N, CA, C and O atoms as CSV, one atom per row, in Angstrom:
chain,resi,resn,atom,element,x,y,z
A,1,ILE,N,N,-31.061,-6.818,27.406
A,1,ILE,CA,C,-30.360,-6.549,26.159
A,1,ILE,C,C,-29.387,-5.392,26.387
A,1,ILE,O,O,-29.736,-4.324,26.892
A,2,GLU,N,N,-28.163,-5.669,25.988
A,2,GLU,CA,C,-27.119,-4.663,26.152
A,2,GLU,C,C,-27.099,-3.763,24.918
A,2,GLU,O,O,-27.105,-4.239,23.784
A,3,THR,N,N,-27.074,-2.474,25.159
A,3,THR,CA,C,-26.997,-1.556,24.013
A,3,THR,C,C,-25.588,-0.983,23.936
A,3,THR,O,O,-24.959,-0.675,24.948
A,4,GLN,N,N,-25.122,-0.854,22.717
A,4,GLN,CA,C,-23.790,-0.300,22.526
A,4,GLN,C,C,-23.883,1.211,22.468
A,4,GLN,O,O,-24.825,1.781,21.918
A,5,GLN,N,N,-22.884,1.836,23.048
A,5,GLN,CA,C,-22.795,3.292,22.970
A,5,GLN,C,C,-22.367,3.663,21.553
A,5,GLN,O,O,-21.512,2.996,20.971
A,6,PRO,N,N,-22.949,4.708,21.001
A,6,PRO,CA,C,-22.506,5.122,19.666
A,6,PRO,C,C,-21.048,5.570,19.713
A,6,PRO,O,O,-20.585,6.158,20.690
A,7,ARG,N,N,-20.348,5.276,18.635
A,7,ARG,CA,C,-18.945,5.682,18.530
A,7,ARG,C,C,-18.871,6.914,17.635
A,7,ARG,O,O,-19.346,6.909,16.500
A,8,TYR,N,N,-18.274,7.951,18.164
A,8,TYR,CA,C,-18.158,9.181,17.400
A,8,TYR,C,C,-16.768,9.251,16.788
A,8,TYR,O,O,-15.761,9.207,17.496
A,9,LEU,N,N,-16.725,9.358,15.483
A,9,LEU,CA,C,-15.454,9.353,14.782
A,9,LEU,C,C,-14.535,10.497,15.216
A,9,LEU,O,O,-13.314,10.343,15.248
A,10,SER,N,N,-15.128,11.636,15.547
A,10,SER,CA,C,-14.310,12.797,15.883
A,10,SER,C,C,-13.501,12.587,17.155
A,10,SER,O,O,-12.442,13.197,17.308
A,11,SER,N,N,-13.967,11.740,18.073
A,11,SER,CA,C,-13.252,11.536,19.330
A,11,SER,C,C,-12.247,10.395,19.247
A,11,SER,O,O,-11.459,10.198,20.172
A,12,GLU,N,N,-12.263,9.649,18.163
A,12,GLU,CA,C,-11.352,8.516,18.023
A,12,GLU,C,C,-10.025,8.950,17.427
A,12,GLU,O,O,-9.949,9.874,16.617
A,13,ALA,N,N,-8.988,8.257,17.854
A,13,ALA,CA,C,-7.683,8.493,17.231
A,13,ALA,C,C,-7.767,7.971,15.798
A,13,ALA,O,O,-8.456,6.986,15.536
A,14,PRO,N,N,-7.066,8.629,14.869
A,14,PRO,CA,C,-7.113,8.147,13.481
A,14,PRO,C,C,-6.535,6.721,13.403
A,14,PRO,O,O,-5.586,6.382,14.111
A,15,ARG,N,N,-7.112,5.927,12.556
A,15,ARG,CA,C,-6.693,4.541,12.399
A,15,ARG,C,C,-5.371,4.475,11.633
A,15,ARG,O,O,-5.215,5.094,10.581
A,16,ASP,N,N,-4.432,3.719,12.178
A,16,ASP,CA,C,-3.148,3.528,11.511
A,16,ASP,C,C,-3.167,2.159,10.837
A,16,ASP,O,O,-2.704,1.168,11.403
A,17,VAL,N,N,-3.711,2.120,9.616
A,17,VAL,CA,C,-3.906,0.861,8.900
A,17,VAL,C,C,-2.566,0.188,8.601
A,17,VAL,O,O,-2.462,-1.037,8.656
A,18,GLN,N,N,-1.546,0.981,8.288
A,18,GLN,CA,C,-0.237,0.396,7.974
A,18,GLN,C,C,0.353,-0.321,9.188
A,18,GLN,O,O,0.949,-1.390,9.053
A,19,LYS,N,N,0.186,0.269,10.370
A,19,LYS,CA,C,0.671,-0.380,11.590
A,19,LYS,C,C,-0.140,-1.651,11.857
A,19,LYS,O,O,0.419,-2.688,12.213
A,20,GLU,N,N,-1.463,-1.562,11.682
A,20,GLU,CA,C,-2.323,-2.736,11.868
A,20,GLU,C,C,-1.867,-3.890,10.975
A,20,GLU,O,O,-1.757,-5.031,11.423
A,21,ILE,N,N,-1.604,-3.577,9.712
A,21,ILE,CA,C,-1.184,-4.610,8.756
A,21,ILE,C,C,0.168,-5.183,9.175
A,21,ILE,O,O,0.367,-6.397,9.138
A,22,GLY,N,N,1.091,-4.318,9.570
A,22,GLY,CA,C,2.392,-4.774,10.045
A,22,GLY,C,C,2.246,-5.736,11.212
A,22,GLY,O,O,2.943,-6.749,11.283
A,23,ASP,N,N,1.333,-5.414,12.130
A,23,ASP,CA,C,1.079,-6.296,13.273
A,23,ASP,C,C,0.454,-7.611,12.821
A,23,ASP,O,O,0.809,-8.674,13.331
A,24,LEU,N,N,-0.476,-7.546,11.866
A,24,LEU,CA,C,-1.151,-8.759,11.381
A,24,LEU,C,C,-0.176,-9.716,10.703
A,24,LEU,O,O,-0.227,-10.922,10.944
A,25,VAL,N,N,0.713,-9.191,9.858
A,25,VAL,CA,C,1.631,-10.084,9.131
A,25,VAL,C,C,2.705,-10.652,10.058
A,25,VAL,O,O,3.347,-11.650,9.732
A,26,ALA,N,N,2.897,-10.014,11.210
A,26,ALA,CA,C,3.895,-10.507,12.165
A,26,ALA,C,C,3.309,-11.542,13.131
A,26,ALA,O,O,4.055,-12.247,13.811
A,27,LYS,N,N,1.972,-11.634,13.191
A,27,LYS,CA,C,1.320,-12.510,14.179
A,27,LYS,C,C,1.454,-13.997,13.881
A,27,LYS,O,O,1.532,-14.806,14.806
A,28,ASN,N,N,1.481,-14.366,12.622
A,28,ASN,CA,C,1.526,-15.778,12.256
A,28,ASN,C,C,2.579,-15.968,11.167
A,28,ASN,O,O,2.931,-15.019,10.467
A,29,LYS,N,N,3.077,-17.188,11.026
A,29,LYS,CA,C,4.110,-17.446,10.016
A,29,LYS,C,C,3.578,-17.254,8.604
A,29,LYS,O,O,4.304,-16.790,7.725
A,30,VAL,N,N,2.296,-17.612,8.378
A,30,VAL,CA,C,1.693,-17.446,7.052
A,30,VAL,C,C,0.399,-16.645,7.212
A,30,VAL,O,O,-0.474,-16.994,8.007
A,31,VAL,N,N,0.301,-15.577,6.446
A,31,VAL,CA,C,-0.867,-14.695,6.511
A,31,VAL,C,C,-1.307,-14.382,5.086
A,31,VAL,O,O,-0.483,-14.065,4.228
A,32,ILE,N,N,-2.626,-14.474,4.841
A,32,ILE,CA,C,-3.125,-14.062,3.531
A,32,ILE,C,C,-4.220,-13.011,3.687
A,32,ILE,O,O,-5.035,-13.055,4.608
A,33,PHE,N,N,-4.204,-12.087,2.771
A,33,PHE,CA,C,-5.260,-11.087,2.641
A,33,PHE,C,C,-6.006,-11.485,1.386
A,33,PHE,O,O,-5.423,-11.555,0.304
A,34,MET,N,N,-7.303,-11.746,1.528
A,34,MET,CA,C,-8.055,-12.337,0.427
A,34,MET,C,C,-9.441,-11.735,0.326
A,34,MET,O,O,-9.882,-10.987,1.199
A,35,LYS,N,N,-10.116,-12.075,-0.754
A,35,LYS,CA,C,-11.522,-11.695,-0.927
A,35,LYS,C,C,-12.348,-12.881,-0.447
A,35,LYS,O,O,-12.315,-13.960,-1.039
A,36,GLY,N,N,-13.084,-12.663,0.626
A,36,GLY,CA,C,-13.852,-13.739,1.237
A,36,GLY,C,C,-13.070,-14.363,2.380
A,36,GLY,O,O,-12.113,-13.782,2.892
A,37,VAL,N,N,-13.494,-15.556,2.768
A,37,VAL,CA,C,-12.847,-16.305,3.846
A,37,VAL,C,C,-12.454,-17.668,3.290
A,37,VAL,O,O,-13.005,-18.097,2.276
A,38,PRO,N,N,-11.505,-18.364,3.937
A,38,PRO,CA,C,-11.058,-19.656,3.397
A,38,PRO,C,C,-12.195,-20.641,3.109
A,38,PRO,O,O,-12.133,-21.394,2.137
A,39,GLU,N,N,-13.216,-20.637,3.940
A,39,GLU,CA,C,-14.342,-21.556,3.750
A,39,GLU,C,C,-15.238,-21.125,2.586
A,39,GLU,O,O,-15.984,-21.939,2.043
A,40,ALA,N,N,-15.164,-19.858,2.207
A,40,ALA,CA,C,-15.997,-19.331,1.117
A,40,ALA,C,C,-15.279,-18.180,0.409
A,40,ALA,O,O,-15.669,-17.021,0.553
A,41,PRO,N,N,-14.227,-18.500,-0.356
A,41,PRO,CA,C,-13.528,-17.446,-1.104
A,41,PRO,C,C,-14.483,-16.769,-2.083
A,41,PRO,O,O,-15.374,-17.411,-2.639
A,42,GLN,N,N,-14.290,-15.460,-2.290
A,42,GLN,CA,C,-15.198,-14.726,-3.169
A,42,GLN,C,C,-14.538,-14.290,-4.472
A,42,GLN,O,O,-15.051,-13.412,-5.165
A,43,CYS,N,N,-13.407,-14.898,-4.806
A,43,CYS,CA,C,-12.853,-14.727,-6.147
A,43,CYS,C,C,-11.975,-15.933,-6.449
A,43,CYS,O,O,-11.470,-16.587,-5.537
A,44,GLY,N,N,-11.800,-16.216,-7.705
A,44,GLY,CA,C,-11.051,-17.396,-8.128
A,44,GLY,C,C,-9.604,-17.382,-7.687
A,44,GLY,O,O,-9.044,-18.431,-7.368
A,45,PHE,N,N,-8.983,-16.201,-7.662
A,45,PHE,CA,C,-7.576,-16.111,-7.274
A,45,PHE,C,C,-7.411,-16.405,-5.780
A,45,PHE,O,O,-6.487,-17.109,-5.373
A,46,SER,N,N,-8.323,-15.855,-4.970
A,46,SER,CA,C,-8.285,-16.147,-3.535
A,46,SER,C,C,-8.527,-17.636,-3.301
A,46,SER,O,O,-7.882,-18.252,-2.453
A,47,ASN,N,N,-9.453,-18.202,-4.055
A,47,ASN,CA,C,-9.742,-19.628,-3.939
A,47,ASN,C,C,-8.505,-20.457,-4.286
A,47,ASN,O,O,-8.212,-21.437,-3.602
A,48,ALA,N,N,-7.784,-20.082,-5.325
A,48,ALA,CA,C,-6.587,-20.824,-5.731
A,48,ALA,C,C,-5.528,-20.803,-4.625
A,48,ALA,O,O,-4.893,-21.822,-4.354
A,49,VAL,N,N,-5.338,-19.649,-3.989
A,49,VAL,CA,C,-4.366,-19.537,-2.901
A,49,VAL,C,C,-4.770,-20.448,-1.739
A,49,VAL,O,O,-3.935,-21.158,-1.178
A,50,VAL,N,N,-6.043,-20.421,-1.389
A,50,VAL,CA,C,-6.552,-21.278,-0.314
A,50,VAL,C,C,-6.310,-22.752,-0.655
A,50,VAL,O,O,-5.882,-23.524,0.203
A,51,GLN,N,N,-6.581,-23.139,-1.896
A,51,GLN,CA,C,-6.403,-24.543,-2.309
A,51,GLN,C,C,-4.933,-24.954,-2.249
A,51,GLN,O,O,-4.613,-26.060,-1.816
A,52,ILE,N,N,-4.050,-24.073,-2.679
A,52,ILE,CA,C,-2.613,-24.378,-2.632
A,52,ILE,C,C,-2.169,-24.580,-1.184
A,52,ILE,O,O,-1.487,-25.555,-0.869
A,53,LEU,N,N,-2.559,-23.655,-0.306
A,53,LEU,CA,C,-2.161,-23.781,1.096
A,53,LEU,C,C,-2.788,-25.021,1.728
A,53,LEU,O,O,-2.181,-25.661,2.586
A,54,ARG,N,N,-3.993,-25.353,1.305
A,54,ARG,CA,C,-4.659,-26.561,1.816
A,54,ARG,C,C,-3.887,-27.818,1.389
A,54,ARG,O,O,-3.733,-28.742,2.187
A,55,MET,N,N,-3.406,-27.864,0.150
A,55,MET,CA,C,-2.640,-29.022,-0.328
A,55,MET,C,C,-1.378,-29.229,0.499
A,55,MET,O,O,-0.946,-30.360,0.723
A,56,HIS,N,N,-0.792,-28.117,0.951
A,56,HIS,CA,C,0.431,-28.190,1.746
A,56,HIS,C,C,0.117,-28.371,3.236
A,56,HIS,O,O,1.025,-28.537,4.050
A,57,ALA,N,N,-1.176,-28.338,3.586
A,57,ALA,CA,C,-1.639,-28.467,4.983
A,57,ALA,C,C,-1.009,-27.390,5.874
A,57,ALA,O,O,-0.527,-27.671,6.972
A,58,VAL,N,N,-1.027,-26.160,5.374
A,58,VAL,CA,C,-0.445,-25.032,6.097
A,58,VAL,C,C,-1.524,-24.337,6.921
A,58,VAL,O,O,-2.627,-24.082,6.436
A,59,THR,N,N,-1.194,-24.036,8.164
A,59,THR,CA,C,-2.067,-23.223,9.011
A,59,THR,C,C,-1.721,-21.765,8.746
A,59,THR,O,O,-0.546,-21.404,8.687
A,60,TYR,N,N,-2.730,-20.935,8.588
A,60,TYR,CA,C,-2.472,-19.524,8.270
A,60,TYR,C,C,-3.585,-18.649,8.803
A,60,TYR,O,O,-4.676,-19.126,9.117
A,61,ASP,N,N,-3.297,-17.367,8.901
A,61,ASP,CA,C,-4.306,-16.368,9.230
A,61,ASP,C,C,-4.830,-15.813,7.921
A,61,ASP,O,O,-4.059,-15.545,7.000
A,62,ALA,N,N,-6.135,-15.641,7.837
A,62,ALA,CA,C,-6.734,-15.054,6.632
A,62,ALA,C,C,-7.526,-13.811,7.031
A,62,ALA,O,O,-8.214,-13.795,8.051
A,63,HIS,N,N,-7.416,-12.787,6.218
A,63,HIS,CA,C,-8.128,-11.533,6.464
A,63,HIS,C,C,-8.929,-11.173,5.217
A,63,HIS,O,O,-8.384,-11.061,4.119
A,64,ASN,N,N,-10.234,-10.995,5.412
A,64,ASN,CA,C,-11.162,-10.699,4.324
A,64,ASN,C,C,-11.163,-9.194,4.050
A,64,ASN,O,O,-11.665,-8.412,4.857
A,65,VAL,N,N,-10.602,-8.797,2.911
A,65,VAL,CA,C,-10.520,-7.367,2.592
A,65,VAL,C,C,-11.873,-6.798,2.151
A,65,VAL,O,O,-12.044,-5.579,2.106
A,66,LEU,N,N,-12.821,-7.657,1.829
A,66,LEU,CA,C,-14.118,-7.157,1.350
A,66,LEU,C,C,-14.960,-6.542,2.470
A,66,LEU,O,O,-15.891,-5.783,2.198
A,67,VAL,N,N,-14.642,-6.861,3.719
A,67,VAL,CA,C,-15.416,-6.310,4.833
A,67,VAL,C,C,-14.768,-5.056,5.416
A,67,VAL,O,O,-15.290,-4.469,6.364
A,68,ASP,N,N,-13.639,-4.648,4.853
A,68,ASP,CA,C,-12.911,-3.503,5.395
A,68,ASP,C,C,-12.190,-2.772,4.265
A,68,ASP,O,O,-11.098,-3.162,3.852
A,69,GLU,N,N,-12.814,-1.717,3.779
A,69,GLU,CA,C,-12.270,-0.979,2.635
A,69,GLU,C,C,-10.898,-0.375,2.940
A,69,GLU,O,O,-10.030,-0.333,2.068
A,70,GLU,N,N,-10.702,0.090,4.172
A,70,GLU,CA,C,-9.400,0.662,4.538
A,70,GLU,C,C,-8.316,-0.411,4.498
A,70,GLU,O,O,-7.192,-0.143,4.074
A,71,LEU,N,N,-8.646,-1.615,4.935
A,71,LEU,CA,C,-7.696,-2.726,4.881
A,71,LEU,C,C,-7.418,-3.101,3.423
A,71,LEU,O,O,-6.280,-3.378,3.046
A,72,ARG,N,N,-8.473,-3.103,2.619
A,72,ARG,CA,C,-8.333,-3.467,1.202
A,72,ARG,C,C,-7.362,-2.536,0.479
A,72,ARG,O,O,-6.504,-2.989,-0.279
A,73,GLN,N,N,-7.501,-1.244,0.716
A,73,GLN,CA,C,-6.582,-0.288,0.092
A,73,GLN,C,C,-5.239,-0.305,0.811
A,73,GLN,O,O,-4.187,-0.219,0.178
A,74,GLY,N,N,-5.282,-0.416,2.124
A,74,GLY,CA,C,-4.070,-0.367,2.936
A,74,GLY,C,C,-3.083,-1.470,2.602
A,74,GLY,O,O,-1.875,-1.235,2.582
A,75,ILE,N,N,-3.584,-2.682,2.338
A,75,ILE,CA,C,-2.682,-3.800,2.051
A,75,ILE,C,C,-1.983,-3.579,0.710
A,75,ILE,O,O,-0.831,-3.975,0.533
A,76,LYS,N,N,-2.679,-2.948,-0.229
A,76,LYS,CA,C,-2.061,-2.644,-1.525
A,76,LYS,C,C,-0.941,-1.626,-1.358
A,76,LYS,O,O,0.096,-1.716,-2.014
A,77,ASP,N,N,-1.160,-0.655,-0.473
A,77,ASP,CA,C,-0.131,0.351,-0.198
A,77,ASP,C,C,1.032,-0.279,0.579
A,77,ASP,O,O,2.199,0.012,0.319
A,78,PHE,N,N,0.692,-1.137,1.528
A,78,PHE,CA,C,1.693,-1.779,2.391
A,78,PHE,C,C,2.718,-2.563,1.571
A,78,PHE,O,O,3.921,-2.496,1.824
A,79,SER,N,N,2.215,-3.306,0.584
A,79,SER,CA,C,3.085,-4.179,-0.212
A,79,SER,C,C,3.539,-3.547,-1.532
A,79,SER,O,O,4.421,-4.072,-2.212
A,80,SER,N,N,2.929,-2.423,-1.879
A,80,SER,CA,C,3.127,-1.833,-3.213
A,80,SER,C,C,2.753,-2.839,-4.303
A,80,SER,O,O,3.380,-2.891,-5.361
A,81,TRP,N,N,1.734,-3.625,-4.026
A,81,TRP,CA,C,1.243,-4.645,-4.956
A,81,TRP,C,C,-0.231,-4.352,-5.189
A,81,TRP,O,O,-0.977,-4.226,-4.218
A,82,PRO,N,N,-0.683,-4.239,-6.429
A,82,PRO,CA,C,-2.029,-3.715,-6.683
A,82,PRO,C,C,-3.192,-4.702,-6.540
A,82,PRO,O,O,-4.354,-4.298,-6.602
A,83,THR,N,N,-2.892,-5.980,-6.351
A,83,THR,CA,C,-3.998,-6.945,-6.386
A,83,THR,C,C,-4.099,-7.770,-5.101
A,83,THR,O,O,-3.176,-7.838,-4.290
A,84,ILE,N,N,-5.264,-8.386,-4.964
A,84,ILE,CA,C,-5.597,-9.293,-3.869
A,84,ILE,C,C,-5.864,-10.648,-4.525
A,84,ILE,O,O,-6.476,-10.661,-5.593
A,85,PRO,N,N,-5.466,-11.750,-3.983
A,85,PRO,CA,C,-4.928,-11.982,-2.643
A,85,PRO,C,C,-3.446,-11.640,-2.545
A,85,PRO,O,O,-2.740,-11.504,-3.544
A,86,GLN,N,N,-3.008,-11.506,-1.289
A,86,GLN,CA,C,-1.598,-11.301,-0.996
A,86,GLN,C,C,-1.177,-12.285,0.080
A,86,GLN,O,O,-1.879,-12.484,1.071
A,87,VAL,N,N,-0.013,-12.900,-0.131
A,87,VAL,CA,C,0.484,-13.924,0.786
A,87,VAL,C,C,1.773,-13.422,1.445
A,87,VAL,O,O,2.669,-12.902,0.780
A,88,TYR,N,N,1.840,-13.592,2.760
A,88,TYR,CA,C,3.023,-13.229,3.545
A,88,TYR,C,C,3.513,-14.465,4.276
A,88,TYR,O,O,2.724,-15.208,4.859
A,89,ILE,N,N,4.830,-14.683,4.242
A,89,ILE,CA,C,5.442,-15.754,5.018
A,89,ILE,C,C,6.488,-15.107,5.911
A,89,ILE,O,O,7.397,-14.425,5.439
A,90,GLU,N,N,6.341,-15.337,7.218
A,90,GLU,CA,C,7.253,-14.767,8.211
A,90,GLU,C,C,7.376,-13.250,8.040
A,90,GLU,O,O,8.473,-12.695,8.101
A,91,GLY,N,N,6.230,-12.586,7.823
A,91,GLY,CA,C,6.201,-11.137,7.714
A,91,GLY,C,C,6.651,-10.580,6.374
A,91,GLY,O,O,6.579,-9.371,6.153
A,92,GLU,N,N,7.114,-11.445,5.476
A,92,GLU,CA,C,7.623,-10.991,4.183
A,92,GLU,C,C,6.570,-11.219,3.092
A,92,GLU,O,O,5.980,-12.295,2.991
A,93,PHE,N,N,6.354,-10.182,2.280
A,93,PHE,CA,C,5.408,-10.302,1.175
A,93,PHE,C,C,5.968,-11.265,0.134
A,93,PHE,O,O,7.063,-11.056,-0.389
A,94,ILE,N,N,5.216,-12.315,-0.161
A,94,ILE,CA,C,5.641,-13.317,-1.140
A,94,ILE,C,C,5.072,-12.991,-2.522
A,94,ILE,O,O,5.784,-13.053,-3.524
A,95,GLY,N,N,3.790,-12.643,-2.566
A,95,GLY,CA,C,3.161,-12.318,-3.838
A,95,GLY,C,C,1.696,-12.675,-3.812
A,95,GLY,O,O,1.096,-12.865,-2.755
A,96,GLY,N,N,1.137,-12.760,-5.000
A,96,GLY,CA,C,-0.272,-13.084,-5.146
A,96,GLY,C,C,-0.454,-14.500,-5.650
A,96,GLY,O,O,0.404,-15.360,-5.454
A,97,CYS,N,N,-1.569,-14.729,-6.294
A,97,CYS,CA,C,-1.938,-16.055,-6.769
A,97,CYS,C,C,-0.924,-16.618,-7.764
A,97,CYS,O,O,-0.486,-17.759,-7.618
A,98,ASP,N,N,-0.549,-15.835,-8.766
A,98,ASP,CA,C,0.359,-16.334,-9.809
A,98,ASP,C,C,1.704,-16.769,-9.237
A,98,ASP,O,O,2.235,-17.819,-9.600
A,99,ILE,N,N,2.250,-15.947,-8.336
A,99,ILE,CA,C,3.556,-16.254,-7.755
A,99,ILE,C,C,3.458,-17.484,-6.853
A,99,ILE,O,O,4.328,-18.354,-6.892
A,100,LEU,N,N,2.400,-17.557,-6.041
A,100,LEU,CA,C,2.242,-18.721,-5.164
A,100,LEU,C,C,2.063,-19.993,-5.986
A,100,LEU,O,O,2.614,-21.038,-5.641
A,101,LEU,N,N,1.301,-19.911,-7.066
A,101,LEU,CA,C,1.094,-21.064,-7.939
A,101,LEU,C,C,2.421,-21.513,-8.554
A,101,LEU,O,O,2.720,-22.706,-8.602
A,102,GLN,N,N,3.207,-20.552,-9.021
A,102,GLN,CA,C,4.514,-20.868,-9.610
A,102,GLN,C,C,5.426,-21.518,-8.562
A,102,GLN,O,O,6.104,-22.503,-8.856
A,103,MET,N,N,5.443,-20.974,-7.352
A,103,MET,CA,C,6.266,-21.539,-6.281
A,103,MET,C,C,5.810,-22.953,-5.937
A,103,MET,O,O,6.627,-23.828,-5.651
A,104,HIS,N,N,4.509,-23.163,-5.967
A,104,HIS,CA,C,3.946,-24.491,-5.706
A,104,HIS,C,C,4.411,-25.474,-6.782
A,104,HIS,O,O,4.829,-26.589,-6.471
A,105,GLN,N,N,4.337,-25.059,-8.034
A,105,GLN,CA,C,4.678,-25.944,-9.157
A,105,GLN,C,C,6.164,-26.292,-9.196
A,105,GLN,O,O,6.533,-27.399,-9.587
A,106,THR,N,N,7.017,-25.351,-8.792
A,106,THR,CA,C,8.463,-25.594,-8.859
A,106,THR,C,C,9.016,-26.255,-7.600
A,106,THR,O,O,10.167,-26.691,-7.584
A,107,GLY,N,N,8.204,-26.333,-6.546
A,107,GLY,CA,C,8.686,-26.888,-5.282
A,107,GLY,C,C,9.285,-25.839,-4.363
A,107,GLY,O,O,9.658,-26.134,-3.227
A,108,GLU,N,N,9.376,-24.607,-4.861
A,108,GLU,CA,C,9.963,-23.532,-4.058
A,108,GLU,C,C,9.128,-23.230,-2.812
A,108,GLU,O,O,9.675,-22.825,-1.787
A,109,LEU,N,N,7.818,-23.421,-2.892
A,109,LEU,CA,C,6.958,-23.143,-1.741
A,109,LEU,C,C,7.313,-24.070,-0.571
A,109,LEU,O,O,7.339,-23.634,0.580
A,110,ILE,N,N,7.585,-25.338,-0.862
A,110,ILE,CA,C,7.983,-26.288,0.176
A,110,ILE,C,C,9.242,-25.773,0.882
A,110,ILE,O,O,9.341,-25.818,2.109
A,111,GLU,N,N,10.202,-25.281,0.087
A,111,GLU,CA,C,11.457,-24.762,0.640
A,111,GLU,C,C,11.227,-23.524,1.505
A,111,GLU,O,O,11.787,-23.403,2.595
A,112,GLU,N,N,10.394,-22.604,1.006
A,112,GLU,CA,C,10.119,-21.375,1.760
A,112,GLU,C,C,9.436,-21.688,3.083
A,112,GLU,O,O,9.751,-21.086,4.110
A,113,LEU,N,N,8.505,-22.628,3.054
A,113,LEU,CA,C,7.812,-23.021,4.284
A,113,LEU,C,C,8.794,-23.669,5.253
A,113,LEU,O,O,8.756,-23.416,6.457
A,114,GLN,N,N,9.668,-24.502,4.713
A,114,GLN,CA,C,10.654,-25.201,5.534
A,114,GLN,C,C,11.577,-24.206,6.250
A,114,GLN,O,O,11.959,-24.426,7.400
A,115,LYS,N,N,11.932,-23.117,5.566
A,115,LYS,CA,C,12.818,-22.088,6.144
A,115,LYS,C,C,12.240,-21.491,7.417
A,115,LYS,O,O,12.984,-21.077,8.307
A,116,VAL,N,N,10.905,-21.445,7.507
A,116,VAL,CA,C,10.260,-20.856,8.691
A,116,VAL,C,C,9.713,-21.934,9.624
A,116,VAL,O,O,8.919,-21.650,10.521
A,117,GLY,N,N,10.145,-23.168,9.401
A,117,GLY,CA,C,9.781,-24.253,10.316
A,117,GLY,C,C,8.435,-24.898,10.053
A,117,GLY,O,O,7.866,-25.529,10.944
A,118,ILE,N,N,7.912,-24.747,8.832
A,118,ILE,CA,C,6.635,-25.368,8.479
A,118,ILE,C,C,6.901,-26.522,7.535
A,118,ILE,O,O,7.520,-26.352,6.484
A,119,LYS,N,N,6.429,-27.696,7.918
A,119,LYS,CA,C,6.610,-28.880,7.076
A,119,LYS,C,C,5.386,-29.019,6.161
A,119,LYS,O,O,4.261,-29.185,6.630
A,120,SER,N,N,5.626,-28.949,4.873
A,120,SER,CA,C,4.551,-29.100,3.897
A,120,SER,C,C,4.095,-30.550,3.851
A,120,SER,O,O,4.909,-31.467,3.964
A,121,ALA,N,N,2.809,-30.753,3.686
A,121,ALA,CA,C,2.261,-32.103,3.528
A,121,ALA,C,C,2.730,-32.724,2.221
A,121,ALA,O,O,2.648,-33.941,2.050
A,122,LEU,N,N,3.222,-31.900,1.292
A,122,LEU,CA,C,3.677,-32.402,-0.004
A,122,LEU,C,C,5.176,-32.692,-0.022
A,122,LEU,O,O,5.728,-33.065,-1.057
A,123,MET,N,N,5.833,-32.518,1.129
A,123,MET,CA,C,7.278,-32.756,1.174
A,123,MET,C,C,7.575,-34.238,0.936
A,123,MET,O,O,6.934,-35.116,1.512
A,124,ASP,N,N,8.538,-34.487,0.095
A,124,ASP,CA,C,8.990,-35.845,-0.199
A,124,ASP,C,C,9.737,-36.377,1.034
A,124,ASP,O,O,10.657,-35.724,1.526
A,125,PRO,N,N,9.348,-37.552,1.531
A,125,PRO,CA,C,10.048,-38.101,2.722
A,125,PRO,C,C,11.558,-38.204,2.520
A,125,PRO,O,O,12.312,-38.120,3.489
A,126,GLU,N,N,12.008,-38.384,1.284
A,126,GLU,CA,C,13.455,-38.444,1.007
A,126,GLU,C,C,14.126,-37.103,1.279
A,126,GLU,O,O,15.265,-37.058,1.743
A,127,ASP,N,N,13.411,-35.995,0.987
A,127,ASP,CA,C,13.972,-34.665,1.197
A,127,ASP,C,C,14.161,-34.367,2.685
A,127,ASP,O,O,15.047,-33.607,3.075
A,128,GLU,N,N,13.315,-34.981,3.498
A,128,GLU,CA,C,13.378,-34.743,4.938
A,128,GLU,C,C,14.686,-35.212,5.541
A,128,GLU,O,O,15.167,-34.633,6.515
A,129,LYS,N,N,15.258,-36.244,4.975
A,129,LYS,CA,C,16.457,-36.864,5.527
A,129,LYS,C,C,17.705,-36.040,5.267
A,129,LYS,O,O,18.725,-36.226,5.931
A,130,LYS,N,N,17.629,-35.129,4.304
A,130,LYS,CA,C,18.811,-34.340,3.916
A,130,LYS,C,C,19.174,-33.333,4.998
A,130,LYS,O,O,20.140,-32.584,4.846
């Protein structure tokens, strides 16, 4: 059995949560910060975002803010947006559940995904030809 060495906070460099978040949102075309995980969202708003992205068959990175208090506060500071979930497309903050739902309903989400090279499963085959 391998034992881990204790980590002493005093010897560690301070965590740069803002840089971490910047790196996370740059890693994938679509990134969400949510409560819970996609397979088991822990709030209705996070669940709604997951369902919307699932309908569009979008691959994304998800980060559970409930397991990391610094990330939970840090993402709110990063975006200047007070609530979770938060959705990023191509490193740009898009919004939370209400905005994503509105974009989904108006068709704007399909367009935004298309701009970054993601084909939505809900795209009309006629639109593809344009």
